[in-house]
C-alpha positions in Angstrom: -109.3 107.1 126.2 -112.0 109.9 125.1 -113.8 111.8 128.3 -111.1 110.0 130.8 -110.9 111.9 134.2 -106.6 112.8 134.2 -105.7 114.0 137.8 -103.5 117.1 138.9 -100.5 117.1 140.2 -101.9 117.7 143.3 -104.4 115.0 143.5 -104.1 112.4 146.3 -102.5 109.2 146.1 -106.2 107.5 146.9 -107.8 109.8 143.0 -104.8 107.5 141.5 -105.9 104.7 143.3 -109.8 105.9 141.7 -108.8 105.7 138.7 -106.8 102.6 138.4 -103.5 103.7 139.0 -101.5 100.2 139.4 -99.5 102.4 142.0 -101.6 102.8 145.3 -100.2 104.0 148.4 -100.1 101.8 150.9 -100.0 104.6 153.9 -103.2 107.2 154.3 -102.7 110.7 154.9 -102.9 111.0 158.8 -101.7 107.7 160.2 -98.9 106.5 162.2 -95.6 105.0 160.2 -92.8 104.0 162.1 -89.8 104.7 160.3 -86.2 102.9 161.3 -83.8 105.1 162.7 -80.7 106.0 160.1 -77.7 107.0 161.2 -75.9 106.9 157.4 -79.1 109.3 156.2 -79.1 111.9 159.7 -82.9 110.4 160.4 -83.6 110.0 164.0 -86.6 106.3 164.0 -89.8 107.0 165.8 -93.3 107.4 164.9 -94.6 110.3 162.2 -97.4 111.3 160.0 -98.1 111.0 157.1 -99.0 114.1 155.5 -99.0 114.1 151.2 -99.1 111.4 148.9 -96.3 111.9 147.0 -95.4 110.7 143.6 -93.0 107.6 142.9 -89.4 107.4 142.6 -88.6 106.8 139.4 -88.3 103.2 140.7 -92.0 102.3 141.0 -92.3 102.6 144.6 -94.7 105.1 146.0 -93.1 108.3 148.5 -94.8 109.9 151.6 -93.9 113.1 153.2 -93.9 112.8 156.3 -93.6 114.8 159.5 -92.6 113.8 162.9 -93.4 115.9 166.3 -90.2 115.8 167.2 -89.1 117.5 164.6 -89.6 121.3 163.4 -88.9 120.2 159.1 -91.1 117.1 157.1 -89.2 114.1 155.7 -89.3 112.3 152.3 -89.4 108.5 153.2 -90.0 105.6 150.4 -93.0 102.9 151.4 -90.5 101.1 152.3 -88.6 102.5 154.7 -92.6 102.8 156.9 -93.8 100.3 158.7 -97.5 100.6 160.0 -97.6 102.1 164.0 
């Protein structure tokens, strides 16, 4: 399609959704989400904040960079691992 705008890798998930990408992120940047604890992955459960939309994981599932107030670092989580807080 000539003249179509192609989003850069730094574009938000909302930008991809506006351009007709069928894979729109369910959670928004700044939104609070709940992640269940997973001892096998050393993941403390609790409330996290979505800080960035990430591309799919080649399985067609959206991913997010999330941050907890109780941890210093950030984590990557699949959409299926999160629920609305």
